[in-house]
Steps between C-alpha positions, in 0.01 A plus 500: 500500500799739574636449159167568333469855636805661308388337180134618548630854579732505185211358279259785646755768407577366160154403396319777665262689278429868506225695668255650257209739562266560215236775427259470214198684393149319509467494125855466342567661171873468453706629205865421423758296694568546875756766589747424778670767709736486809428706802684552816407669832758628747486585861196285583305649212578867586689540165355355181537612136163550339425208259280616197305256276541594131155425328378671192141482642601607859306190611632207693353147486719305738789559744719228649757562770771226530758439755751212443711335771786720422301821542343378819842398640632850417209654683559283807879524505480885481225502763281682254736773404489377138200330367519406129208359309364447155192644360317371194207667338284463194330800338117497408319584182278793501130383560280507199275814483144423575218722379284708744141366564394841632194601303 
């Protein structure tokens, strides 16, 4: 049993996935491929560069925030002084114009 613990810990570190949070709209209408950007916060989130989505329509369909094991480890080892993460987003098509029914 004592020999199993180091192997299990090594496997957990090597095979560990990434944390992912996903935000989607109720009725998806995506356009184009997902865009991935890197973002870092410093000083427990006190200093963070603004991340701007570049969509022709100014509409967002989906946002995913990923943090892999390396990014999580960096956050833990620096006690939150540096928190790197990856953000992925998809733009949305402009909704089809509907006619007014006001008579």
